[in-house]
C-alpha positions in Angstrom: -51.0 -26.4 -150.6 -52.4 -26.8 -154.1 -54.3 -30.0 -154.8 -53.8 -31.3 -158.3 -55.0 -34.3 -160.2 -52.4 -37.0 -160.7 -50.9 -37.9 -164.1 -49.7 -41.2 -165.4 -46.5 -42.1 -163.6 -47.2 -40.0 -160.4 -47.2 -41.6 -157.0 -50.2 -41.1 -154.8 -51.4 -41.9 -151.3 -55.1 -42.5 -150.8 -56.9 -41.3 -147.6 -57.3 -45.0 -146.7 -53.6 -45.6 -146.6 -52.9 -47.1 -150.1 -49.8 -45.9 -151.8 -49.4 -46.5 -155.5 -48.3 -45.4 -159.0 -50.8 -44.1 -161.4 -51.3 -46.2 -164.5 -54.4 -44.6 -166.0 -56.3 -41.4 -165.4 -60.1 -41.3 -165.9 -62.5 -38.5 -165.6 -63.4 -39.1 -162.0 -60.7 -41.5 -160.8 -57.3 -43.1 -161.4 -56.2 -46.7 -161.6 -53.1 -47.4 -159.6 -50.6 -50.2 -159.1 -50.4 -50.8 -155.4 -46.9 -50.4 -153.9 -47.9 -50.2 -150.2 -51.1 -51.1 -148.4 -51.5 -49.8 -144.9 -55.3 -50.2 -145.0 -57.5 -52.9 -143.6 -58.5 -53.9 -147.2 -57.1 -56.9 -149.1 -56.9 -56.9 -152.9 -56.8 -60.0 -155.1 -54.5 -58.3 -157.5 -52.1 -55.3 -157.2 -54.3 -52.7 -158.8 -57.3 -50.6 -157.6 -59.3 -47.5 -158.5 -59.1 -44.3 -156.4 -61.4 -41.3 -156.8 -59.8 -37.9 -157.4 -61.3 -36.7 -154.2 -59.6 -39.4 -152.1 -55.8 -39.0 -152.7 -52.9 -36.7 -152.6 -49.9 -36.7 -155.0 -46.7 -37.5 -153.2 
């Protein structure tokens, strides 16, 4: 399996269980709009930052 960096519009799943759509790609991370949150974390809005090391493109 080849691991690749996400691009704007891709759907990703973080290793913590957060699924979302990529809105912006930065050098070391992506900003996603959260679609599904299976983690123990709560977010005050529906966006978060995920490191490139901590997700897979689905």
